[in-house]
C-alpha positions as CSV (number, residue, x, y, z in Angstrom):
1,M,-41.4,-96.2,-180.2
2,A,-44.9,-97.7,-179.5
3,S,-47.7,-96.8,-177.2
4,P,-49.3,-100.1,-176.1
5,R,-52.0,-98.2,-174.1
6,F,-53.4,-96.7,-177.4
7,G,-52.2,-99.3,-179.9
8,I,-50.2,-96.8,-182.0
9,K,-46.6,-96.6,-183.1
10,Y,-44.8,-93.4,-183.4
11,E,-42.8,-93.5,-186.8
12,E,-41.4,-90.1,-187.6
13,I,-41.2,-86.5,-186.4
14,T,-41.1,-83.9,-189.2
15,D,-41.5,-80.2,-189.6
16,K,-45.2,-80.8,-190.1
17,G,-45.8,-82.9,-187.0
18,V,-45.6,-86.6,-185.9
19,W,-46.4,-89.5,-188.2
20,I,-48.0,-92.6,-186.5
21,R,-49.3,-96.0,-187.4
22,T,-52.6,-96.8,-185.9
23,K,-53.4,-100.3,-184.5
24,E,-55.4,-100.8,-187.7
25,G,-52.1,-100.2,-189.7
26,E,-53.1,-96.8,-191.1
27,R,-50.4,-94.1,-191.4
28,K,-51.6,-90.7,-190.1
29,L,-50.0,-87.3,-189.5
30,I,-50.7,-85.5,-186.2
31,E,-50.0,-81.9,-187.1
32,G,-48.0,-79.6,-184.9
33,D,-45.2,-77.2,-184.8
34,T,-43.8,-78.4,-181.4
35,V,-43.4,-82.0,-180.2
36,M,-42.9,-83.1,-176.7
37,I,-41.8,-86.6,-175.9
38,I,-43.1,-87.6,-172.5
39,E,-42.6,-91.2,-171.2
40,K,-43.4,-92.9,-168.0
41,D,-40.2,-93.2,-166.2
42,E,-39.3,-95.5,-163.4
43,K,-40.1,-94.1,-159.9
44,N,-37.3,-91.9,-158.6
45,D,-37.8,-90.6,-155.0
46,D,-34.1,-90.1,-154.1
47,L,-34.5,-86.3,-153.6
48,Y,-37.5,-86.9,-151.4
49,K,-35.6,-89.4,-149.3
50,A,-32.6,-87.1,-149.1
51,L,-34.7,-84.2,-147.9
52,Q,-36.9,-86.1,-145.4
53,G,-36.4,-84.7,-141.9
54,K,-34.4,-81.6,-143.2
55,V,-37.3,-79.4,-144.2
56,P,-40.5,-78.6,-142.4
57,E,-42.9,-79.9,-145.2
58,L,-42.2,-82.3,-148.0
59,Y,-44.6,-83.7,-150.6
60,L,-44.1,-86.5,-153.0
61,I,-45.8,-86.0,-156.3
62,G,-45.8,-87.2,-159.9
63,D,-43.7,-90.1,-161.1
64,A,-41.9,-90.3,-157.9
65,Q,-45.0,-92.0,-156.4
66,E,-45.6,-95.7,-156.9
67,D,-49.2,-94.9,-158.0
68,E,-49.7,-96.3,-161.5
69,N,-52.1,-93.5,-162.3
70,A,-49.8,-90.7,-161.3
71,W,-48.8,-90.2,-164.9
72,F,-52.5,-89.7,-165.8
73,D,-53.1,-87.2,-163.1
74,G,-50.0,-85.4,-164.0
75,A,-47.2,-84.0,-161.8
76,V,-48.1,-80.4,-162.8
77,H,-51.7,-80.9,-161.6
78,Q,-50.6,-82.7,-158.5
79,G,-48.1,-79.9,-157.8
80,A,-50.8,-77.2,-158.3
81,R,-53.2,-78.9,-155.9
82,T,-50.5,-79.4,-153.3
83,A,-49.6,-75.8,-153.5
84,I,-53.1,-74.6,-153.2
85,G,-53.5,-76.9,-150.2
86,L,-50.7,-75.0,-148.4
């Protein structure tokens, strides 16, 4: 798996962490005891569309938006800000 945004390639997950290959070709270990794989998925607003008109308030956040930067802002932060705004 590669991350073109940062120019690195993920090579291996071990009990010590994640081995990557940098854009310069150097192999490095990112140490950690827990690894989460998070990818940008395609927009999916099916639930939002299904609930429109059936609930008093409805908010579209995270990857369900078409906004390219939604992944950077993060659905958790968007959800927290939306909740605070209520």
